[in-house]
N, C-alpha and C positions, 0 to 999 in steps of 0.2 A: 154427384149424389147430393141431393138437396137435404138440408137439415130440417126436421120438423119444426114448425113454428106455431105459436099459439097467439091468440088475440086477446086484447084487453081493452075494455072501453075505458078511455081516459077522459076525466073531466078537468078542464083547465079554466082558469079565469080568462076572460076575453082578452085582457091586456097581455098575459103571457102567451096565449095562443097566437095573437097578432104578431108578437115579437118572434116566436118560433117560426111562423110562416115567413116573415121578413128575412130572418137569418138563414133558413133553409133555402129560400130562393137565391140569396146572395151566394150561398155555398154550392148552389147547383145541385141539391139534393131534395128528396121529397121530405114532407113533414114527418112521415113515418120513419124514414132513415135517420133524420136529424135527431129525433127523440130516441130512437134505439142506440145511436152513437153516444148521446148525452148520458143515457143510463149506463151504457158500458163504461164509459169514462169515469163516472161516479163509482161505480163497483170497483174499478181499477184503483182508484184513489183510496177508497176505503180499505182494500186489500193491502195496499202498500202501507198505509197507516198501522194496520194490525200487525204486519210483518215487522215494522220497526219498533212497535210497542213491545211484541214478544221478544225480539232481540235485546231490547233495553232491559227487560225484565230478567234476562238470562246473564246480563252483564256482571262482571266481577270488578267493580270500580276500585277496590283496594289492590287487586292485582295490576290493574291499569296504572294506578298511581306508582306503585313499585317499579313497574317497567319504565315509566317516563322518568323517574328519578335515577335510574342506574347510571353508572359512570362508564360501563364498558361500551364496546362497539367501535365503529370506525367512522370517520367524518365522511360526508358526501363526497362522492367522486364528481369530476366535472361533467360527466355525462348524466348525472342524477338530478341536474337543475331542470326547472320548469321554464320553458321559453314561451313568450308570447307568440300566437299565430302571426306568421308574416315576417318575423324578425330574423 
């Protein structure tokens, strides 16, 4: 099932259009697909920034500080270590 699509006449400075054409060709995609992907990537980045800003606004930094200062708990176990890949 094909998703409905819309068109939008886009005006680009010649230098940007030339770079988009060059990069789309190098990527093996059409200019249209390259621009659609670039817009999707920008929207995803903006959504990610909004997500983390919202999470930051809900954060209780006083509770975090109390948690980090606590003396309880247990030391890390040997299998809790982080190993470099390939080691």
